[in-house]
C-alpha positions in Angstrom: -21.6 -4.7 -10.0 -20.3 -7.6 -12.0 -17.5 -10.2 -11.3 -15.5 -10.7 -14.5 -14.9 -14.0 -16.1 -11.2 -14.8 -15.4 -9.7 -18.0 -16.8 -8.3 -20.2 -14.0 -9.8 -18.0 -11.2 -13.6 -17.5 -11.3 -14.4 -21.1 -10.5 -17.2 -22.0 -8.1 -14.9 -21.7 -5.0 -13.8 -18.2 -5.8 -17.3 -17.0 -6.8 -18.6 -18.4 -3.5 -15.9 -16.4 -1.6 -16.9 -13.2 -3.4 -20.6 -13.9 -2.8 -19.9 -14.3 0.9 -18.6 -10.7 1.1 -21.5 -9.4 -1.0 -22.1 -6.5 -3.3 -22.1 -8.5 -6.6 -25.2 -8.4 -8.8 -24.0 -10.7 -11.6 -21.4 -13.5 -11.7 -19.5 -14.9 -14.6 -17.9 -18.3 -14.9 -14.3 -18.6 -16.1 -14.0 -19.0 -19.9 -15.4 -22.3 -21.1 -14.0 -24.1 -24.2 -16.8 -24.9 -26.6 -15.1 -28.0 -28.0 -14.7 -29.5 -24.5 -18.2 -28.6 -23.6 -19.7 -30.0 -26.8 -18.0 -33.4 -26.7 -17.0 -33.9 -23.0 -19.0 -35.0 -20.0 -20.8 -32.4 -18.0 -21.3 -34.7 -15.0 -19.5 -33.1 -12.0 -17.3 -31.1 -14.3 -15.7 -28.6 -11.8 -15.7 -25.9 -14.5 -19.5 -26.1 -14.6 -20.5 -26.4 -11.0 -22.5 -23.6 -9.4 -21.2 -22.2 -6.2 -23.3 -20.9 -3.3 -24.7 -17.4 -3.5 -23.3 -16.9 -7.0 -26.5 -15.9 -8.7 -27.4 -14.9 -11.3 -24.6 -16.8 -13.0 -23.5 -16.3 -16.6 -21.7 -19.0 -18.5 -19.0 -17.6 -20.7 -18.2 -19.7 -23.9 -15.3 -19.3 -26.3 -15.3 -20.8 -29.7 -15.4 -20.3 -33.5 -17.4 -23.1 -35.0 -21.2 -22.3 -34.9 -22.2 -26.0 -34.8 -19.8 -26.7 -32.0 -20.9 -23.6 -30.1 -24.6 -24.5 -30.5 -23.9 -28.0 -29.0 -21.9 -26.5 -26.2 -24.6 -23.9 -25.3 -27.3 -26.5 -25.4 -25.4 -28.6 -22.9 -25.0 -25.5 -20.6 -28.7 -24.8 -20.8 -29.6 -28.3 -19.9 -27.8 -28.0 -16.6 -30.4 -25.5 -15.5 -28.4 -23.2 -13.2 -27.2 -20.6 -15.7 -29.1 -17.4 -16.1 -27.5 -16.2 -19.3 -24.8 -17.1 -21.9 -21.9 -14.9 -22.8 -19.8 -15.2 -25.9 -16.2 -14.3 -25.4 -15.0 -12.0 -28.2 -12.3 -10.4 -26.1 -9.7 -13.0 -25.2 -6.2 -12.3 -26.6 -4.4 -15.5 -25.4 -2.2 -16.9 -28.1 -3.8 -20.4 -28.1 -7.3 -18.8 -28.5 -6.1 -16.6 -31.4 -4.6 -19.5 -33.3 -8.1 -21.0 -33.5 -9.5 -17.7 -34.6 -11.6 -17.4 -31.4 -12.0 -14.6 -28.9 -11.1 -11.1 -30.1 -10.3 -12.6 -33.6 -14.1 -12.7 -34.2 -14.1 -8.9 -34.1 -12.2 -9.1 -37.4 -14.7 -11.5 -39.0 -18.2 -10.0 -38.9 -19.7 -12.9 -40.9 -18.5 -15.6 -38.5 -19.4 -13.4 -35.5 -23.0 -13.3 -36.8 -23.0 -17.1 -37.3 -21.8 -17.6 -33.7 -24.4 -15.2 -32.3 -27.2 -16.9 -34.2 -26.0 -20.4 -33.0 -26.0 -19.2 -29.4 -29.4 -17.6 -29.7 -30.9 -20.7 -31.2 -29.4 -23.0 -28.5 -30.0 -20.7 -25.5 -33.7 -21.5 -25.2 -34.6 -17.9 -24.4 -31.8 -17.2 -22.0 -30.3 -13.7 -22.4 -27.1 -13.5 -24.5 -24.3 -11.2 -23.6 -21.1 -10.6 -25.5 -17.7 -9.5 -24.0 -15.6 -7.6 -26.5 -12.5 -5.3 -26.6 -12.1 -2.1 -28.6 -11.2 -4.3 -31.6 -8.1 -5.9 -33.0 -6.8 -2.4 -33.6 -8.0 0.9 -32.0 -10.7 2.0 -34.4 -13.7 3.7 -32.8 -15.9 3.8 -36.0 -15.3 0.0 -36.5 -16.1 -0.6 -32.8 -19.4 1.2 -33.1 -20.3 -0.7 -36.3 -19.6 -4.0 -34.5 -21.7 -3.2 -31.5 -24.6 -2.3 -33.8 -24.2 -5.8 -35.3 -24.3 -7.4 -31.8 -27.5 -5.5 -31.0 -29.1 -6.5 -34.4 -28.3 -10.2 -33.7 -30.1 -10.2 -30.4 -27.4 -9.5 -27.8 -29.1 -8.6 -24.5 -26.0 -6.7 -23.2 -22.5 -5.8 -24.2 -19.4 -5.9 -21.9 -16.7 -3.7 -23.2 -13.0 -3.7 -22.2 -11.8 -0.6 -24.0 -8.4 -1.6 -25.1 -7.5 -3.2 -28.4 -6.2 -6.7 -28.8 -2.7 -5.4 -29.6 -2.6 -3.2 -26.5 -3.2 -6.0 -24.0 -3.0 -4.3 -20.7 -0.2 -2.0 -21.6 -2.1 1.3 -21.7 -4.9 2.9 -19.8 -8.4 1.7 -20.6 -10.3 4.2 -22.8 -13.4 4.8 -20.8 -14.6 7.4 -23.4 -15.2 4.4 -25.7 -17.6 2.9 -23.2 -19.5 6.2 -23.2 -19.5 6.1 -27.0 -20.9 2.6 -27.1 -23.6 3.5 -24.4 -24.8 6.2 -26.8 -24.7 4.0 -29.8 -26.9 1.1 -28.7 -30.1 0.7 -26.8 -29.1 -2.4 -24.8 -27.2 -2.3 -21.5 -23.5 -1.8 -21.6 -21.2 -3.0 -18.9 -17.8 -1.3 -18.5 -14.6 -3.0 -17.7 -11.0 -1.9 -17.3 -8.8 -0.1 -14.8 -11.3 -0.3 -11.9 -9.0 -0.8 -8.9 -11.1 0.9 -6.1 -14.6 1.7 -5.2 -13.9 5.3 -6.2 -12.9 4.0 -9.7 -16.2 2.1 -10.0 -18.2 5.2 -9.1 -16.3 7.3 -11.5 -16.9 4.8 -14.3 -20.6 4.9 -13.7 -20.6 8.7 -13.7 -18.3 9.3 -16.7 -19.7 6.7 -19.0 -23.3 6.2 -18.2 -22.8 2.4 -18.2 -25.4 0.1 -16.8 -22.9 -1.9 -14.8 -19.2 -2.1 -13.8 -17.2 -5.3 -14.2 -14.2 -5.9 -11.9 -11.6 -8.6 -12.5 -8.0 -8.2 -11.4 -8.8 -6.0 -8.4 -11.2 -8.6 -7.2 -8.4 -11.1 -7.1 -6.5 -8.8 -4.8 -9.6 -7.8 -2.7 -12.5 -10.1 -3.1 -14.6 -7.7 -0.9 -14.1 -4.8 -3.3 -17.8 -5.2 -4.5 -19.0 -4.9 -0.9 -16.9 -1.7 -0.4 -18.2 -0.3 -3.7 -21.8 -1.0 -2.8 -21.2 0.9 0.5 -19.7 3.9 -1.3 -22.6 4.1 -3.8 -25.0 4.1 -0.8 -22.9 6.8 1.0 -22.2 4.3 3.8 -18.9 3.4 5.5 -17.7 -0.1 4.5 -16.6 -2.6 7.1 -12.9 -2.8 7.6 -10.8 -5.4 5.6 -10.5 -8.9 7.0 -7.5 -10.4 8.7 -5.0 -10.9 5.8 -4.9 -14.7 6.2 -8.7 -15.3 6.5 -9.6 -15.0 2.8 -6.9 -17.5 1.9 -8.1 -20.0 4.5 -11.7 -19.6 3.5 -10.8 -20.0 -0.2 -8.7 -23.1 0.4 -11.7 -24.7 2.2 -14.0 -23.8 -0.7 -11.5 -25.2 -3.2 -11.3 -28.5 -1.3 -15.1 -28.6 -1.5 -15.6 -27.7 -5.2 -12.4 -28.8 -7.0 -10.5 -32.0 -7.3 -7.5 -32.2 -5.0 -4.7 -31.6 -7.6 -6.7 -28.9 -9.3 -7.4 -27.2 -5.9 -3.6 -27.0 -5.1 -2.7 -25.7 -8.5 -5.4 -23.1 -8.6 -4.7 -21.9 -5.0 -1.0 -21.4 -5.9 -2.0 -19.4 -9.0 -4.3 -17.3 -6.9 -1.6 -16.5 -4.4 0.3 -14.7 -7.3 -2.4 -12.1 -7.2 -3.5 -11.9 -3.6 0.0 -11.6 -2.2 0.6 -8.4 -4.3 -1.4 -6.7 -1.5 1.7 -6.7 0.7 5.1 -5.1 0.3 7.0 -8.4 0.6 4.3 -10.3 -1.4 6.7 -11.5 -4.1 9.1 -12.7 -1.5 6.3 -14.6 0.2 5.3 -16.1 -3.2 8.8 -17.5 -3.7 8.8 -19.0 -0.2 5.5 -20.8 -0.6 6.5 -22.3 -4.0 8.6 -24.8 -2.0 5.5 -26.3 -0.4 4.1 -29.5 -2.0 0.5 -29.6 -0.7 -2.2 -27.2 0.1 -2.2 -27.7 3.9 1.6 -27.0 4.2 1.2 -23.9 2.0 -1.6 -22.6 4.2 0.5 -23.1 7.3 3.4 -21.2 5.8 1.1 -18.4 4.7 -0.5 -18.0 8.1 2.9 -17.4 9.6 4.1 -15.0 6.8 0.9 -12.9 7.0 0.8 -12.5 10.7 1.0 -8.8 11.5 0.4 -7.7 7.9 -2.2 -5.1 7.0 -3.9 -4.1 3.8 -2.8 -0.8 2.3 -5.5 1.6 1.2 -7.1 1.3 -2.2 -6.4 1.3 -5.1 -5.8 -2.5 -5.3 -3.6 -2.3 -8.4 -1.6 -5.3 -9.4 2.1 -4.7 -10.0 2.3 -7.7 -12.4 -0.2 -9.5 -14.5 -0.4 -12.9 -16.2 
């Protein structure tokens, strides 16, 4: 089971929270900008800090200039706590697309090869993974051609989110494309997309033959979903869910430990957008806490709001996404 790279969310504090619950075999950082990595200072950079228990840890890099990406990866390798490097060829954010990064690289095989070679040269023997989508448009033959390219250029594993760039999250994930990629390449394939419960994860394993299942959005709602999935796969009963406030209190403490004060407050408020979707009045609670101006007052308000709440049964499916 794999924790997805989620920009603004899978920082050291959140990874530590997920690790505390257990069930994760591979952790990803949030997306790291190659330009900032290449030319900034890595000393105590909160984006680069390891958490506790979040091993093995994969650093995900986004970029489009091979020389810059080489320098960024070399810096990551020098830190010594990353077990692998991932190249993001899946991000659909507008700012990323304007640079020709992320999923745009799937439209440019020549530049994709150059990026892969730069990472391989800089990675000093660390495994290289690549996170991709189905492509810019839905085109299975082109997707299969692209994954063969990734394997030829030394990728150790492929992570596939089977939606096209244009689709965003608007339609169901095509798990049959994961199965097709598994059959096309000899390297491990990790599946991603529409896994909102332990049962979904088990079904993805069975239907696609993937080597691993990556969970992102559902982990923001239920950081213990990996633990529950592990129990299901072992035919065991999972522990019950925690008290609704306790994950927030624990995460706030971890954010204070790992992140600068201002960053911790902003990231915690962002996280609440997802976590509060567990509850029928979650969006009302979200509006109420926006009035708070510091983390401690927000926590106090949340503790009162969540008293008496209970988690509904899976699936942990978000109503809204960002």
